[in-house]
C-alpha positions as CSV (number, residue, x, y, z in Angstrom):
1,R,22.6,-112.9,-240.9
2,R,22.2,-113.2,-237.1
3,V,19.8,-110.3,-237.1
4,V,17.8,-111.8,-239.9
5,A,17.5,-115.1,-238.0
6,L,16.5,-113.4,-234.7
7,L,13.8,-111.3,-236.4
8,G,12.4,-114.4,-238.1
9,E,12.3,-116.2,-234.8
10,L,10.6,-113.3,-233.1
11,D,7.7,-113.0,-235.6
12,P,8.0,-115.0,-238.8
13,D,4.6,-113.7,-240.1
14,F,5.8,-110.1,-239.7
15,F,9.5,-110.5,-240.6
16,T,9.2,-112.6,-243.7
17,A,12.2,-113.1,-245.8
18,E,10.9,-110.6,-248.3
19,A,10.3,-108.0,-245.6
20,V,13.8,-108.4,-244.1
21,D,15.4,-108.2,-247.5
22,G,13.5,-105.0,-248.1
23,L,14.6,-103.5,-244.9
24,L,18.2,-104.5,-245.5
25,S,18.0,-103.0,-249.0
26,L,16.7,-99.7,-247.5
27,A,19.7,-99.7,-245.1
28,K,22.1,-100.5,-248.0
29,L,23.2,-103.7,-246.3
30,E,24.4,-106.9,-247.9
31,G,23.6,-110.3,-246.3
32,A,27.2,-110.9,-245.2
33,E,27.8,-107.4,-243.6
34,E,28.0,-106.8,-239.9
35,V,25.2,-104.7,-238.4
36,A,25.2,-102.2,-235.6
37,V,22.1,-103.8,-234.1
38,Q,20.9,-101.0,-231.8
39,R,21.2,-98.3,-234.4
40,V,19.6,-100.3,-237.2
41,L,16.7,-101.4,-235.0
42,R,16.1,-97.8,-233.9
43,W,16.0,-96.8,-237.6
44,V,13.6,-99.7,-238.5
45,F,11.2,-99.0,-235.7
46,G,10.9,-95.2,-235.8
47,G,14.0,-93.8,-234.0
48,P,16.4,-91.4,-235.5
49,S,18.4,-92.4,-238.6
50,P,21.7,-94.2,-237.9
51,G,24.6,-91.9,-237.2
52,E,27.9,-91.6,-238.9
53,G,29.8,-94.8,-239.2
54,S,26.6,-96.9,-239.1
55,P,25.4,-99.0,-242.0
56,A,22.8,-96.3,-242.7
57,P,20.8,-95.6,-245.9
58,Q,22.5,-93.2,-248.3
59,P,19.5,-91.6,-249.9
60,A,19.4,-89.2,-252.7
61,A,18.4,-85.6,-252.4
62,G,14.7,-86.5,-251.6
63,L,15.4,-87.8,-248.1
64,A,19.0,-86.8,-247.6
65,A,18.2,-84.0,-245.1
66,V,15.9,-86.1,-243.0
67,S,16.9,-86.4,-239.3
68,S,14.2,-88.8,-238.1
69,M,11.8,-91.4,-239.5
70,T,8.9,-89.2,-238.4
71,E,10.2,-86.4,-240.6
72,A,10.8,-88.9,-243.4
73,M,7.2,-90.1,-243.1
74,E,5.8,-86.5,-243.3
75,M,8.0,-85.8,-246.3
76,V,6.7,-88.9,-248.1
77,R,3.1,-88.2,-247.0
78,A,3.2,-84.8,-248.5
79,Q,3.9,-86.3,-251.9
80,F,0.4,-87.8,-251.9
81,G,-1.3,-84.4,-251.4
82,A,-5.1,-84.8,-251.0
83,D,-4.8,-88.6,-251.2
84,A,-2.6,-88.8,-248.1
85,D,-5.5,-90.5,-246.2
86,A,-7.0,-92.2,-249.2
87,V,-6.9,-95.8,-250.5
88,I,-5.0,-96.0,-253.8
89,A,-3.7,-98.6,-256.2
90,R,-0.4,-100.2,-255.2
91,G,1.1,-99.2,-258.5
92,R,0.5,-95.6,-257.8
93,M,2.1,-95.9,-254.3
94,E,5.2,-97.4,-255.9
95,A,5.4,-94.7,-258.5
96,V,5.2,-91.9,-255.9
97,L,7.9,-93.5,-253.7
98,K,10.3,-94.1,-256.6
99,E,9.8,-90.5,-257.8
100,L,10.5,-89.1,-254.4
101,D,13.8,-91.1,-254.0
102,P,14.7,-93.9,-256.3
103,S,17.9,-94.7,-254.5
104,Y,16.1,-95.1,-251.2
105,F,13.0,-96.8,-252.5
106,T,14.4,-99.4,-254.8
107,D,12.3,-102.1,-256.4
108,D,13.7,-104.7,-253.9
109,A,13.0,-102.4,-251.0
110,I,9.5,-101.6,-252.1
111,E,8.7,-105.3,-252.8
112,G,9.9,-106.3,-249.4
113,L,7.8,-103.6,-247.6
114,F,4.7,-104.5,-249.5
115,S,5.2,-108.2,-248.8
116,A,5.7,-107.6,-245.1
117,A,2.5,-105.5,-245.0
118,G,0.5,-108.2,-246.8
119,V,-0.2,-106.0,-249.8
120,G,-0.7,-108.0,-253.0
121,K,0.4,-106.9,-256.4
122,D,-3.1,-106.1,-257.6
123,A,-4.2,-104.7,-254.2
124,E,-5.2,-101.2,-253.1
125,V,-3.3,-99.5,-250.3
126,C,-4.4,-97.1,-247.5
127,V,-1.6,-94.5,-247.7
128,A,-1.7,-93.4,-244.1
129,D,-1.7,-97.0,-242.8
130,F,1.1,-98.1,-245.1
131,L,3.4,-95.1,-244.3
132,A,2.8,-95.6,-240.6
133,Y,3.9,-99.2,-241.0
134,V,7.0,-98.3,-243.1
135,F,8.2,-95.4,-240.9
136,D,6.8,-96.1,-237.4
137,G,6.8,-99.9,-237.4
138,K,3.1,-100.1,-236.7
139,K,2.0,-103.4,-238.0
140,P,-1.3,-103.3,-239.8
141,S,-4.2,-105.0,-238.1
142,K,-5.2,-108.4,-239.4
143,E,-8.3,-106.8,-240.9
144,V,-6.3,-104.2,-242.7
145,A,-3.7,-106.7,-243.9
146,A,-6.4,-109.1,-245.2
147,A,-8.2,-106.3,-247.1
148,A,-4.9,-105.1,-248.6
149,A,-3.9,-108.6,-249.7
150,A,-7.2,-109.1,-251.4
151,P,-7.1,-108.4,-255.2
152,S,-8.9,-105.4,-256.5
153,P,-12.4,-105.9,-257.8
154,Q,-12.3,-107.1,-261.4
155,P,-14.3,-105.4,-264.1
156,T,-17.7,-106.9,-264.8
157,K,-18.0,-108.4,-268.3
158,V,-21.4,-107.7,-269.9
159,F,-22.7,-109.5,-273.0
160,F,-25.4,-107.5,-274.9
161,C,-27.7,-109.8,-276.8
162,R,-30.5,-108.8,-279.2
163,H,-33.8,-110.6,-278.8
164,G,-34.8,-113.3,-281.3
165,E,-36.9,-112.7,-284.4
166,T,-40.6,-111.7,-284.3
167,D,-43.2,-111.5,-287.1
168,W,-42.9,-107.7,-287.1
169,N,-39.1,-108.1,-287.7
170,L,-40.0,-110.1,-290.8
171,A,-42.5,-107.4,-291.9
172,H,-39.9,-104.7,-291.3
173,K,-42.2,-102.9,-288.8
174,L,-40.7,-100.8,-286.0
175,Q,-41.7,-102.4,-282.6
176,G,-40.7,-100.1,-279.9
177,L,-42.8,-100.7,-276.8
178,T,-45.4,-102.8,-278.7
179,D,-45.1,-106.2,-277.0
180,I,-44.6,-108.6,-279.9
181,P,-43.6,-112.2,-279.0
182,L,-40.9,-114.3,-280.6
183,N,-41.9,-116.4,-283.6
184,D,-40.5,-120.0,-284.1
185,A,-37.3,-118.7,-285.7
186,G,-36.9,-116.3,-282.8
187,R,-37.2,-119.1,-280.3
188,E,-34.5,-121.1,-282.2
189,Q,-32.3,-118.1,-282.2
190,A,-32.8,-117.7,-278.4
191,A,-31.7,-121.3,-277.9
192,C,-28.6,-120.6,-280.1
193,I,-27.6,-117.6,-277.9
194,A,-28.1,-119.7,-274.8
195,E,-25.8,-122.4,-276.1
196,A,-23.2,-119.9,-277.2
197,L,-23.1,-118.3,-273.7
198,A,-23.4,-121.5,-271.7
199,A,-19.6,-121.8,-271.1
200,E,-19.1,-118.2,-270.1
201,G,-20.0,-118.8,-266.4
202,L,-22.7,-116.2,-266.3
203,A,-23.5,-114.8,-262.9
204,A,-26.7,-113.1,-263.8
205,V,-29.1,-112.4,-266.7
206,W,-31.0,-109.2,-267.0
207,A,-33.8,-108.4,-269.5
208,S,-36.5,-106.0,-270.5
209,P,-40.0,-107.0,-269.5
210,L,-41.2,-107.2,-273.1
211,L,-42.0,-110.8,-274.3
212,R,-39.4,-110.9,-277.1
213,A,-36.6,-109.8,-274.8
214,R,-37.7,-111.7,-271.7
215,D,-38.2,-115.0,-273.5
216,T,-34.8,-114.7,-275.2
217,A,-33.2,-114.0,-271.9
218,A,-35.1,-116.8,-270.1
219,A,-33.4,-119.3,-272.5
220,V,-30.0,-117.9,-271.6
221,A,-30.7,-117.9,-267.9
222,S,-32.0,-121.5,-268.0
223,A,-28.9,-122.7,-269.8
224,A,-26.6,-120.8,-267.4
225,G,-28.4,-122.0,-264.3
226,V,-29.1,-118.5,-263.0
227,E,-32.2,-116.6,-262.1
228,L,-33.6,-114.1,-264.7
229,T,-33.9,-110.5,-263.5
230,V,-36.5,-108.5,-265.3
231,D,-35.9,-104.7,-265.1
232,E,-38.3,-102.1,-266.3
233,R,-35.4,-99.7,-267.0
234,L,-34.2,-102.0,-269.8
235,R,-37.5,-101.8,-271.7
236,E,-37.4,-100.9,-275.3
237,R,-37.8,-97.3,-276.4
238,N,-41.3,-95.9,-277.0
239,L,-41.1,-95.0,-280.7
240,G,-44.4,-93.2,-280.7
241,V,-46.0,-92.8,-284.2
242,M,-43.3,-95.0,-285.8
243,E,-44.5,-98.2,-284.0
244,G,-46.4,-100.6,-286.2
245,R,-45.2,-98.9,-289.3
246,T,-42.5,-99.8,-291.8
247,G,-39.8,-97.2,-292.6
248,Q,-41.4,-96.4,-295.9
249,E,-44.7,-95.8,-294.2
250,V,-43.2,-93.5,-291.6
251,A,-41.3,-91.6,-294.3
252,A,-44.5,-91.1,-296.2
253,E,-46.7,-90.0,-293.2
254,Y,-44.1,-88.4,-291.0
255,P,-41.2,-87.3,-293.2
256,E,-39.5,-85.1,-290.5
257,V,-39.7,-87.8,-287.9
258,W,-38.1,-90.3,-290.3
259,A,-35.4,-87.9,-291.4
260,A,-34.4,-87.3,-287.8
261,W,-34.5,-91.0,-287.0
262,K,-32.2,-91.8,-290.0
263,D,-29.8,-89.0,-289.1
264,L,-29.7,-90.2,-285.4
265,Q,-31.1,-86.8,-284.3
266,E,-33.6,-86.0,-281.6
267,L,-37.1,-86.8,-282.9
268,P,-39.4,-83.9,-283.3
269,P,-42.5,-83.5,-280.9
270,E,-44.9,-84.9,-283.6
271,G,-43.0,-88.2,-283.2
272,A,-44.4,-88.7,-279.7
273,A,-41.4,-90.8,-278.8
274,E,-39.5,-91.2,-275.6
275,P,-36.6,-88.7,-275.6
276,A,-33.2,-90.3,-276.3
277,A,-31.7,-88.7,-273.1
278,E,-34.3,-90.5,-271.0
279,V,-33.5,-93.8,-272.6
280,V,-29.8,-93.4,-271.9
281,S,-30.4,-92.3,-268.3
282,R,-32.6,-95.3,-267.3
283,V,-30.4,-97.9,-269.1
284,E,-27.2,-96.4,-267.7
285,A,-28.7,-96.6,-264.2
286,A,-29.6,-100.3,-264.7
287,M,-26.1,-101.0,-266.1
288,F,-24.4,-99.5,-263.0
289,D,-26.6,-101.6,-260.8
290,L,-26.0,-104.9,-262.5
291,A,-22.2,-104.3,-262.8
């Protein structure tokens, strides 16, 4: 308890209660036990492991043969293979440590070490920096600690909204790249979409440059209080000979084109349409940028 108090007085930010508990757990010490101060401090800060008769860790086979903390660090480092200098999720770091030696790296010990290093539960960890901290006592810089404490980036939620109605929709004509505007019903539908998404806290609204899509998105952006981004990569697919025709008309005039369209197959050359792979490529690129 005296050692705990002294460490806390020396650097309360470094030797937090959780950190000290973790170190004591690693050393297999209970709070009421007496401590061979010199040997335990040498163990904590990178010297050789405590000798016989000391309150030393009693690791399982994974670290049993280790004679120094440097050797221990290299043994643990080797478990990460190609990721030994990488930044990984904290959960993976925990799993590797526990797999190496579960009696040495207990839940309490690991939690104490992460807490002392300023690594949050959802954070990512630089393997080399963390191991240097654990085994050499090298405290991470404020910049490293701040980055580790920050939560990992959260996934971007994307809402896909179809444009409102147009007169060609009513006539069952395929539109493609033909720039048909919204009709009155379409504008009402755009307002409904905007109202439905108003409480979602949208950070951005992206749209195709075609009128029907752009005007629908403009209503959403206005309700959300964000700027509308128009991106050419999100434009509708050029449907070639099918544009301006109903399905029945395409089937009658271009039966092979219509058959491929209905079967979700690549359209034949006579269809003069934009290849599906090109559509996927440009839309995918835009999605990665907006996310």
